[in-house]
C-alpha positions as CSV (number, residue, x, y, z in Angstrom):
1,M,17.5,-249.5,41.9
2,K,16.4,-252.8,42.6
3,M,17.5,-255.9,40.4
4,W,17.0,-259.2,39.9
5,N,19.5,-262.0,39.1
6,R,17.5,-264.8,37.3
7,T,19.4,-267.7,37.4
8,T,18.1,-270.9,35.7
9,M,19.4,-274.4,35.9
10,E,18.7,-277.0,33.1
11,W,19.6,-280.2,33.4
12,R,20.2,-282.5,29.8
13,C,17.6,-284.8,29.4
14,D,18.2,-285.5,26.0
15,L,21.4,-287.8,26.5
16,A,20.5,-291.3,25.1
17,Y,23.4,-290.9,22.9
18,A,25.5,-291.1,25.4
19,G,23.8,-293.5,27.3
20,L,22.3,-291.5,30.1
21,E,18.8,-291.0,29.2
22,I,17.4,-290.3,32.6
23,N,15.0,-293.3,33.7
24,I,12.8,-294.3,36.5
25,P,12.4,-297.8,36.7
26,V,8.6,-299.1,36.5
27,D,8.3,-301.2,39.7
28,D,4.4,-302.2,39.5
29,M,4.4,-304.0,36.4
30,P,5.7,-307.9,36.9
31,G,8.1,-309.2,34.2
32,R,8.6,-305.8,32.5
33,D,11.9,-304.9,33.6
34,D,11.9,-303.3,30.1
35,L,9.7,-300.7,30.7
36,V,11.0,-297.0,32.4
37,H,9.7,-294.0,32.8
38,S,11.8,-291.2,31.9
39,I,12.4,-287.5,32.7
40,S,11.8,-285.5,29.6
41,A,12.8,-281.9,31.4
42,C,14.3,-281.0,34.2
43,K,14.3,-277.0,34.8
44,A,14.9,-274.9,37.9
45,V,14.6,-271.0,37.7
46,S,15.1,-268.7,40.9
47,Q,12.7,-266.2,41.8
48,P,12.8,-263.2,44.0
49,D,13.1,-263.0,47.9
50,Q,15.1,-266.5,48.2
51,C,12.3,-268.9,46.2
52,G,12.6,-271.0,43.3
53,R,10.8,-273.4,41.0
54,L,11.0,-277.1,39.4
55,E,9.9,-277.6,36.2
56,L,9.8,-281.4,35.9
57,Q,8.7,-283.1,33.3
58,I,8.2,-287.0,32.9
59,K,7.0,-289.1,30.5
60,R,4.8,-292.8,31.0
61,C,6.1,-295.4,29.6
62,V,2.2,-296.7,29.5
63,I,-0.7,-295.3,30.7
64,T,-2.5,-297.8,32.4
65,P,-4.1,-298.3,35.8
66,T,-0.7,-299.3,36.5
67,T,2.1,-296.8,36.8
68,K,-0.7,-293.9,37.9
69,H,-0.1,-290.7,37.6
70,E,-1.2,-290.5,41.2
71,D,1.5,-292.2,42.2
72,I,4.0,-290.4,40.8
73,I,2.2,-287.2,42.4
74,E,2.4,-289.4,45.9
75,R,6.5,-289.9,45.2
76,L,7.3,-286.7,44.2
77,K,5.1,-285.2,47.6
78,E,7.6,-287.6,49.8
79,I,10.4,-286.6,48.2
80,C,9.6,-282.7,48.6
81,Q,8.9,-283.3,52.5
82,A,12.1,-285.5,52.4
83,V,14.4,-282.9,51.2
84,R,12.4,-280.2,53.5
85,E,13.3,-282.7,56.4
86,N,16.7,-283.8,55.7
87,E,18.4,-281.2,53.9
88,H,20.1,-278.1,55.6
89,G,18.5,-274.1,54.4
90,F,15.0,-275.3,52.8
91,N,12.3,-273.5,54.6
92,G,9.9,-274.7,51.9
93,V,9.3,-277.5,49.4
94,G,6.2,-279.0,47.9
95,L,4.5,-279.8,44.8
96,R,2.2,-277.0,43.2
97,E,-0.6,-279.2,42.5
98,K,-2.6,-276.6,40.7
99,G,-0.3,-276.6,38.1
100,I,0.5,-280.4,37.5
101,E,-0.8,-280.9,33.1
102,K,0.0,-283.7,30.9
103,G,3.3,-285.1,32.8
104,K,4.3,-281.4,33.9
105,Y,5.2,-281.0,37.9
106,P,5.8,-278.0,39.0
107,I,7.7,-277.5,42.9
108,W,8.2,-274.6,44.5
109,F,11.0,-274.4,47.3
110,T,11.8,-271.8,49.4
111,M,15.5,-270.9,50.6
112,S,17.3,-269.6,54.2
113,R,19.4,-266.9,53.4
114,D,22.4,-268.8,54.1
115,L,21.6,-271.4,51.0
116,S,22.3,-270.2,47.4
117,F,19.8,-271.1,44.6
118,C,22.6,-273.3,42.4
119,D,23.0,-275.4,46.0
120,A,19.3,-275.2,46.3
121,A,18.5,-276.8,42.8
122,I,21.1,-279.2,42.9
123,K,19.8,-280.9,46.6
124,L,16.2,-280.9,45.5
125,V,17.1,-282.4,42.1
126,R,19.3,-285.4,43.8
127,G,16.3,-286.0,46.2
128,I,14.2,-286.4,43.2
129,F,16.4,-288.4,41.0
130,D,17.1,-290.8,44.1
131,G,14.1,-290.9,45.2
132,L,12.4,-292.0,42.0
133,G,15.3,-294.5,41.3
134,V,17.2,-293.3,38.6
135,E,20.0,-294.7,38.4
136,D,23.3,-292.6,38.3
137,K,26.1,-294.2,40.5
138,H,28.9,-291.5,38.9
139,R,26.5,-288.9,39.3
140,M,27.2,-288.1,36.0
141,R,23.0,-287.1,35.2
142,L,23.1,-285.3,38.0
143,S,26.0,-283.6,36.9
144,S,24.8,-282.7,33.2
145,F,23.2,-279.1,33.7
146,R,23.7,-275.7,32.1
147,I,23.8,-272.6,33.7
148,T,22.5,-269.1,32.4
149,Q,21.9,-265.9,34.3
150,E,19.6,-263.0,33.3
151,T,19.6,-259.8,35.4
152,L,16.1,-258.1,35.5
153,V,14.7,-254.7,36.7
154,P,11.0,-254.6,38.3
155,V,8.5,-252.0,36.1
156,D,4.9,-251.6,37.4
157,E,3.7,-255.2,38.6
158,G,6.4,-257.2,36.5
159,W,10.2,-257.7,35.6
160,I,12.2,-256.6,32.2
161,T,15.6,-257.3,31.0
162,Y,18.0,-254.4,32.5
163,A,19.2,-254.4,28.8
164,R,15.8,-253.4,27.8
165,W,15.3,-251.0,31.0
166,L,18.4,-249.2,29.4
167,R,16.5,-249.2,26.0
168,M,14.1,-247.4,27.8
169,Y,16.2,-245.1,30.2
170,H,18.0,-243.5,27.1
171,R,15.0,-243.3,24.8
172,L,16.7,-245.8,22.6
173,N,14.7,-248.4,20.6
174,A,13.0,-251.3,23.2
175,F,14.2,-254.3,20.8
176,S,17.9,-254.6,20.0
177,L,18.7,-256.1,16.4
178,D,19.3,-259.7,17.8
179,E,15.5,-259.8,18.8
180,V,13.9,-258.3,15.9
181,C,16.2,-260.2,13.5
182,G,16.8,-263.4,15.7
183,A,20.4,-262.7,14.8
């Protein structure tokens, strides 16, 4: 039976209490060193066939003709190209422009067989943090991630969890008490 072990890596972006917010310097507004954009979400999700997607959310400090949304898009394109050209194991990296909306920037990547998903995600996020100017001298922000894994089974045109497939295969209830009651 074909299965896919979906891996999700999610970086903690809510670390202001520890002084570790993920800030991007605003360098196009002279005299306003107090202004920063911030990365409010960063999550990488593996896809079948050596692919992955990164969901990056950036909260801009001010919306004016400076600090343009378009500038962030251009910087992310340059970062994707640099990662693709300079990091071993990437077959492709790019910003999915059709998916950009309200500060969300989806990035796709494909890997060669000798690069694991987690290694690729860390290299990509490192490139993004460095390219956007995130201060992370001791790599505390980059190392603040958690990993979850889930086994999925193909059905028709999509994927379901292995647990749900087992329930269907053995003619049990489709949902567990945990799923129904939220326990």
